[in-house]
C-alpha positions as CSV (number, residue, x, y, z in Angstrom):
1,M,-48.5,-6.9,-30.4
2,Y,-48.8,-10.7,-30.3
3,A,-51.0,-10.6,-27.2
4,T,-53.4,-8.2,-28.8
5,I,-53.8,-10.2,-32.0
6,A,-53.8,-13.6,-30.3
7,K,-56.8,-12.6,-28.2
8,R,-59.1,-12.8,-31.2
9,F,-57.2,-14.4,-34.0
10,Y,-54.8,-17.3,-34.7
11,S,-52.0,-17.4,-37.2
12,P,-49.4,-20.2,-37.4
13,G,-45.9,-19.0,-36.5
14,L,-47.0,-15.5,-35.8
15,K,-45.2,-15.3,-32.4
16,Q,-41.9,-16.4,-33.9
17,Q,-42.2,-13.9,-36.8
18,I,-42.8,-11.0,-34.4
19,E,-39.8,-12.0,-32.2
20,R,-37.5,-12.2,-35.3
21,F,-38.7,-8.9,-36.7
22,N,-36.4,-5.9,-35.9
23,C,-37.4,-2.3,-36.7
24,E,-34.3,-0.2,-37.1
25,I,-36.1,3.0,-36.1
26,C,-37.6,1.4,-33.0
27,Q,-34.3,0.0,-31.9
28,L,-32.6,3.4,-32.1
29,N,-35.4,5.4,-30.4
30,K,-37.2,3.1,-27.9
31,A,-35.8,2.6,-24.5
32,A,-35.2,-1.1,-23.7
33,N,-34.2,-2.7,-20.4
34,V,-33.0,-5.9,-22.1
35,Q,-29.3,-6.6,-21.6
36,Y,-27.6,-9.0,-24.0
37,G,-24.8,-11.5,-23.2
38,Q,-23.8,-13.2,-20.0
39,L,-21.3,-11.5,-17.8
40,P,-18.0,-13.4,-17.4
41,E,-16.7,-14.9,-14.2
42,Q,-14.7,-12.8,-11.8
43,H,-12.1,-13.9,-9.3
44,A,-11.5,-12.4,-5.9
45,D,-7.8,-11.5,-5.3
46,L,-6.0,-13.5,-2.6
47,V,-2.5,-12.1,-2.4
48,P,-1.9,-8.8,-0.5
49,W,0.4,-6.2,-2.2
50,F,-0.4,-7.6,-5.7
51,S,-2.3,-4.5,-6.8
52,V,-3.0,-1.0,-5.5
53,A,-6.1,1.1,-6.4
54,V,-5.4,4.9,-6.7
55,D,-7.8,7.8,-7.0
56,L,-8.1,11.5,-6.2
57,I,-10.3,13.4,-3.8
58,G,-11.4,16.8,-4.6
59,P,-10.9,19.6,-5.0
60,W,-13.3,20.0,-2.1
61,K,-13.9,23.6,-1.0
62,I,-14.6,24.6,2.6
63,D,-15.4,28.1,3.9
64,V,-13.2,29.1,7.0
65,N,-14.0,32.4,8.6
66,G,-15.0,33.9,5.2
67,R,-12.0,32.4,3.4
68,E,-12.2,29.4,1.1
69,L,-9.9,26.4,1.7
70,E,-9.4,23.8,-1.0
71,F,-8.8,20.2,-0.1
72,T,-7.3,17.8,-2.6
73,A,-5.7,14.4,-1.8
74,L,-4.4,11.2,-3.3
75,T,-5.8,7.9,-2.0
76,C,-4.2,4.5,-2.3
77,I,-5.8,1.2,-1.3
78,D,-4.8,-2.4,-1.3
79,P,-7.9,-4.2,-2.6
80,V,-7.3,-7.5,-0.7
81,T,-6.8,-6.0,2.8
82,N,-8.4,-2.6,2.3
83,L,-5.3,-0.9,3.7
84,T,-5.6,2.8,3.0
85,E,-3.2,5.7,2.6
86,L,-4.0,9.3,1.9
87,A,-1.9,12.4,1.3
88,F,-2.4,16.0,0.4
89,I,-1.4,17.1,-3.1
90,K,-0.7,20.6,-4.2
91,N,-2.3,20.2,-7.6
92,K,-3.7,17.4,-9.8
93,T,-1.0,17.3,-12.5
94,A,0.4,13.9,-13.5
95,T,3.9,14.9,-12.2
96,Q,2.6,15.9,-8.7
97,V,0.4,12.8,-8.5
98,A,3.3,10.5,-9.6
99,N,5.7,12.0,-7.0
100,V,3.2,11.7,-4.1
101,F,2.3,8.1,-5.2
102,K,6.0,7.2,-5.0
103,M,6.5,8.7,-1.5
104,L,3.1,7.5,-0.2
105,W,3.1,3.9,-1.4
106,L,6.1,2.8,-3.5
107,L,8.8,3.7,-1.0
108,R,6.9,2.4,2.0
109,Y,5.3,-0.9,1.0
110,L,6.1,-3.8,-1.4
111,R,6.1,-3.0,-5.1
112,P,2.7,-3.9,-6.6
113,Y,2.3,-5.8,-9.8
114,K,-0.6,-3.6,-11.0
115,C,-1.9,-0.1,-10.4
116,I,-5.7,0.3,-10.8
117,H,-6.9,3.8,-11.8
118,D,-9.5,5.6,-13.9
119,Q,-8.9,7.5,-17.2
120,G,-8.2,10.9,-15.5
121,G,-5.5,12.9,-17.2
122,N,-3.4,12.8,-14.0
123,F,-3.2,9.0,-14.2
124,I,-2.9,8.5,-17.9
125,G,-0.5,11.5,-18.2
126,K,3.1,11.0,-19.3
127,A,4.7,11.5,-15.9
128,F,2.5,9.0,-14.0
129,Q,2.8,6.4,-16.8
130,A,6.6,6.9,-16.8
131,K,6.6,6.3,-13.0
132,L,4.8,3.0,-13.4
133,A,7.1,1.9,-16.2
134,T,10.2,2.8,-14.2
135,W,9.0,0.7,-11.3
136,G,7.8,-2.1,-13.6
137,I,4.2,-1.8,-12.5
138,H,1.4,-3.0,-14.9
139,D,-1.0,-0.2,-15.9
140,G,-4.6,-1.3,-14.9
141,V,-6.7,1.5,-16.3
142,T,-10.5,1.1,-16.0
143,T,-13.1,2.0,-18.6
144,S,-14.5,5.5,-18.4
145,K,-17.9,4.6,-17.1
146,N,-17.1,1.5,-15.1
147,A,-18.2,2.8,-11.7
148,T,-17.6,-0.6,-10.0
149,A,-14.1,-1.2,-11.0
150,N,-12.6,1.3,-8.5
151,A,-15.6,1.3,-6.2
152,I,-13.5,0.6,-3.1
153,C,-11.9,4.0,-3.5
154,E,-15.2,5.8,-3.9
155,R,-16.5,4.2,-0.7
156,M,-13.4,5.2,1.2
157,H,-13.9,8.8,-0.1
158,L,-17.3,8.9,1.6
159,T,-15.6,7.9,4.9
160,V,-13.0,10.7,4.4
161,A,-15.8,13.3,3.8
162,N,-17.7,12.2,6.9
163,I,-14.6,12.5,9.2
164,L,-13.6,15.8,7.7
165,R,-17.1,17.1,8.1
166,T,-17.3,16.0,11.7
167,R,-13.9,17.3,12.8
168,Y,-13.8,20.4,10.6
169,N,-17.1,21.9,11.6
170,N,-15.5,23.0,14.9
171,A,-14.7,26.6,13.9
172,A,-11.0,27.2,13.5
173,P,-9.6,30.6,14.8
174,N,-7.7,31.4,11.6
175,F,-6.9,30.0,8.1
176,Q,-3.6,28.3,9.1
177,A,-5.4,26.6,12.0
178,A,-8.0,25.4,9.6
179,V,-5.3,23.9,7.4
180,E,-3.9,22.1,10.4
181,E,-7.4,20.9,11.4
182,V,-7.8,19.3,8.0
183,K,-4.4,17.6,8.3
184,Q,-5.4,16.2,11.7
185,A,-8.7,15.0,10.2
186,L,-6.8,13.3,7.4
187,A,-4.6,11.5,9.9
188,A,-7.6,10.5,11.9
189,C,-9.2,9.2,8.8
190,N,-6.2,7.1,8.0
191,H,-6.2,5.7,11.6
192,A,-10.0,5.1,11.6
193,M,-10.0,3.2,8.4
194,R,-7.0,1.1,9.4
195,C,-8.6,0.2,12.7
196,A,-12.2,-0.3,11.5
197,V,-13.4,-3.9,11.8
198,S,-14.8,-5.2,8.5
199,T,-17.0,-8.2,7.9
200,A,-15.4,-8.6,4.5
201,L,-12.1,-9.2,6.3
202,M,-13.5,-11.9,8.6
203,N,-14.0,-9.3,11.4
204,N,-10.4,-8.2,11.2
205,T,-9.2,-4.7,10.5
206,P,-7.1,-3.7,7.4
207,G,-4.1,-3.2,9.6
208,E,-4.4,-6.6,11.2
209,T,-4.9,-8.3,7.9
210,M,-1.8,-6.6,6.4
211,F,0.6,-6.7,9.3
212,Y,-0.7,-9.6,11.4
213,C,-0.7,-7.5,14.4
214,D,-3.5,-5.8,16.4
215,M,-3.7,-2.1,15.7
216,L,-4.5,-1.1,19.3
217,L,-2.6,-3.7,21.4
218,N,0.9,-5.2,20.8
219,I,-0.3,-8.7,20.2
220,P,-0.1,-10.9,17.1
221,V,-3.1,-11.8,15.0
222,I,-3.7,-14.8,12.9
223,V,-5.4,-14.0,9.6
224,D,-6.9,-16.7,7.3
225,L,-6.5,-15.2,3.8
226,L,-7.8,-18.2,2.1
227,S,-11.1,-18.3,4.0
228,M,-11.4,-14.5,3.4
229,Q,-10.9,-15.0,-0.4
230,Q,-13.4,-17.9,-0.5
231,K,-16.0,-15.8,1.3
232,R,-15.5,-13.0,-1.2
233,Q,-15.6,-15.4,-4.1
234,Y,-18.9,-16.8,-2.9
235,K,-20.5,-13.3,-2.8
236,I,-19.1,-12.5,-6.3
237,N,-20.5,-15.7,-7.8
238,E,-23.9,-15.1,-6.2
239,N,-24.1,-11.5,-7.5
240,L,-23.0,-12.7,-10.9
241,R,-25.7,-15.4,-10.9
242,R,-28.4,-12.8,-10.1
243,Q,-27.2,-10.5,-12.8
244,N,-27.0,-13.1,-15.5
245,A,-30.5,-14.3,-14.6
246,K,-31.8,-10.9,-15.8
247,R,-29.8,-10.9,-19.0
248,K,-30.6,-12.4,-22.4
249,E,-28.2,-15.0,-23.7
250,F,-26.4,-13.7,-26.8
251,D,-23.1,-14.6,-28.5
252,Y,-21.2,-11.6,-29.9
253,R,-19.3,-12.5,-33.1
254,I,-16.8,-10.6,-35.2
255,G,-18.6,-9.0,-38.1
256,G,-21.9,-8.6,-36.2
257,E,-23.4,-5.2,-35.4
258,V,-24.2,-3.4,-32.1
259,L,-25.9,-0.3,-30.9
260,I,-24.3,2.0,-28.3
261,K,-26.5,3.4,-25.6
262,N,-26.7,7.2,-25.8
263,T,-26.1,8.4,-22.2
264,D,-25.4,12.1,-22.9
265,G,-28.4,13.0,-25.0
266,R,-31.5,15.0,-24.1
267,K,-34.8,13.4,-23.1
268,L,-36.2,13.0,-26.6
269,D,-32.9,12.2,-28.3
270,P,-32.4,8.7,-29.8
271,K,-31.6,6.1,-27.1
272,Y,-29.0,4.4,-29.1
273,R,-26.4,5.2,-31.7
274,G,-25.2,2.9,-34.5
275,P,-25.1,0.2,-35.7
276,Y,-21.3,-0.4,-35.5
277,P,-19.5,-3.5,-36.7
278,I,-17.7,-5.8,-34.2
279,T,-14.0,-6.1,-34.8
280,N,-13.0,-8.3,-31.9
281,V,-14.5,-10.1,-28.9
282,Y,-12.6,-10.8,-25.7
283,T,-13.3,-13.5,-23.0
284,N,-13.6,-10.9,-20.2
285,G,-16.9,-9.5,-21.6
286,T,-15.3,-6.7,-23.7
287,V,-16.3,-6.1,-27.3
288,E,-14.2,-4.0,-29.7
289,I,-16.2,-2.1,-32.3
290,Q,-15.2,0.1,-35.3
291,R,-16.5,3.6,-35.3
292,T,-16.1,6.1,-38.1
293,D,-13.0,7.7,-36.5
294,A,-11.6,5.2,-34.1
295,I,-11.8,1.7,-32.6
296,L,-13.7,1.6,-29.3
297,R,-13.6,-1.0,-26.6
298,G,-16.5,-1.5,-24.2
299,S,-18.0,-4.0,-21.8
300,T,-21.2,-5.8,-22.7
301,S,-22.5,-5.1,-19.2
302,D,-24.9,-2.1,-19.0
303,G,-23.5,1.1,-17.7
304,L,-19.8,0.6,-18.6
305,C,-17.7,2.2,-21.2
306,C,-20.3,1.6,-23.9
307,S,-23.6,-0.1,-23.2
308,I,-24.0,-2.5,-26.1
309,K,-27.3,-3.8,-27.5
310,S,-27.4,-6.5,-30.1
311,N,-28.6,-5.5,-33.6
312,G,-29.9,-8.6,-35.1
């Protein structure tokens, strides 16, 4: 608007007035790429065994000689060393997941301080939460749309799918043989990920980083965890700098108002909902707002639990 008017006319303070003007209808219905607020600093973990990230695979369905085989598994990863464990589960109930998690990780490795997981019913269910409480493990639930919080699990699932697809496409003679083939592929996947050299681990494998021993030869390996953490921290800081350079500085305050991005609507539905009053602001980039029926927490970064746009 300003560029159109300023081409032929001049009015003192016109640009500032246009920038301060907010049309409520336009804010709710027009798509905007502006992201408000600087993202907070993040720190790369240094200590192995401090936390474990868990997630579920499947159910993936595979046709075997005209019969359908369903594949479901629990995955556990140490975020520092990328050490991975996988195991079949019969169903996705909280009780089954809790029991497999205990046998797969808790009884084999050091007790973690925190368990990172999404908001799936199998993880926030009573049985799984009781298992964490019994072992004294902090519950590290992620927001419902935070795709990056548990990204290491999702990347590992892609590796599992590739190995299953490669090994499994050799036609099995019968259904039971197909089940055994999937189990062998799962074991091969565990071995492949434990022995895969990673640049993020300073050209070490997850097994070497965790156990200080070569995964193929019986020789000791020296791992510099501090250098590995510093390298990761540099990448985190650089990514954060690039993201914040694209964002508009804005301070969220208690009593202010925000709009929530409407991600589930149709093409011509309003792009935002609200405004909603801010009830609390946290230092980790999370804003707490009051809705008509409940209090909702969401990150100020776009694409997380609720994408927040300043209304003012």
